[in-house]
Phi, psi and omega in degrees: 000133180240150179279157182293122183284337185275332185288128178277136181273159175302155182299329183291331181290345180292327180279350181276345182269144176292142179282122179289342179254126180295164186291323178297349178257003180274161178294327179298318179295321179296317175299317181296317182294318180298318182292316181294321178299316180297317182293320177294325175293322176295317180291322180294318178293328178291311184287330182269335184241301187292312184296316174298322178296320181293317178297317178296318179296319178299314180296317179294321178294323177294320178296318177292326178297317182278330173074017183265143180269151179288134175284131180257114180299150181288139179293121184300331183277353181287141180275352181292141180291153177292147182296137181258123178245147178059031176060031179076012181288347182257003185292339181261015178288134177256145181263172176058039175253164179301151184293341185275000179288124179233080185270190185296317176300324177298312184291331176294320178292324178300314179298317181298310185289337178284340186241349184287150174288126179304326180293319176295324178293319179293328179287338180268354189286143176233163172261127180230143182281152178302320182293320177296321180295325182278330185267321186248061185293321182293322179289327188261352183297128182089356175288139174274117189246137174267118182253125173244097192226184169250137181281128181256302178194163178238085185278333182245115174148158355284142176257130184281137175266128179235115355276170178296157181225128178064029185077003180261123178259334180223156173232153181234125182268144175222151175257134176229159183200163171276147182291333176272351178221074185291345179279345179272088187270143175247128170267127178228128175257120182263132176278343173244135181304122178290156178291171177291118183231132177287158180294145180064031174273131177293132179224165174223145179201156172252121186225154181259127178282131184253300186200172169264124181254161179233130185221159177258131179294134183293329181271349181226101182290135180086356178258119185250147178226164175241152183202151173280143180248131178236159169243127187226165180263310183210178184218152179224142177282152175235159178293122180295144179297146178291145177279156181304328181295338184280324183211330189288319185261006181297313181299325178293317181293321176295319179295319177297321179293315181296319176296319177294319176296319178296320177296316179294323176295318180297314182296320179297310176305317180298315179293321179297315176294325177293326179290327182277340183276162178289150179285171176294170180296131180298148180285159179282127183250119181287158177298000000 
C-alpha cells in the first residue's frame, strides 16, 4: 500500500520528516558562513589597520599640541663639551641624597622658577625618558623637561623655606607617574601651590630636573627606591584621553549589530517562507 503521491501534506508535516541534506550542506549554512567570515574580516581589518592609524594620529596630534622636542642624549664618544646650564650653578649637585635636601642649587632653581616667564620656560622644554633621567643625571641636570603624567598625591606641603628665596616662602611636593608604569615615580616641588587635583588626573607641566634622590618607603622599612626630582612653577590639567569604549570600537559594535540584525531577519524570513511553502514529496511507506 502506497500513500497518494499527489496529495500535499500540511506544512507542519514537513518538519516531521528527516532532512536528507545535512545542515552544513544547505544554502542557509553557506550564507551563515559567508556572513560570519565577512564580519571577522571587518573586525580584523579594523584592529590591524584602522585602529593603529587612529592611535598614531592621536599621539602625533598630542605631541604637536604640546610642542616639546625630544631630547637627544649626548654621544659618550663625542669630544664636544657638555652643555652648561644655569652658569654652572648646578655642577655641585649630588645624587642619591634624601629628597628633603634643600641646598643652594635647589634654592637657586626655586628663585629662577619664581621669576621666569612661563612662555620662555615652555620654549626651552624637552621630552626626556625616565631611564635617561635616572642614568644620565649629569647630562640632563638643569634641563627643562615637559612632563605629561598622572597626578597621584601631594603628601608634603606647603613646606616653609628658611629663609625665603626670590619671594617664595613655601614649596609643595607632589608625586606623579605614568599610568602604564606606576612604579616610575616623579618628585616635583612647586613654587606655587598646585590646585586641588584628584588622583590619576592627567596633567602637563614644565619642570627643571635637579637630581636623582634616594628615599625609603614609609610602608616598608629598609627598602629604598630612586626617583628624579624636579622643581616646577605650576601645573595644568589636560583632557583625559577617550577610552576605546567611547569611540574607537563604536563603529565595529554598530557594524556587528547591523550584521547580526540582518542575519536574524534573513533567517526569520527564510523560516517563515519555508513554513508557508509545500513540503517535499512524501516518502514511500511500506505496508
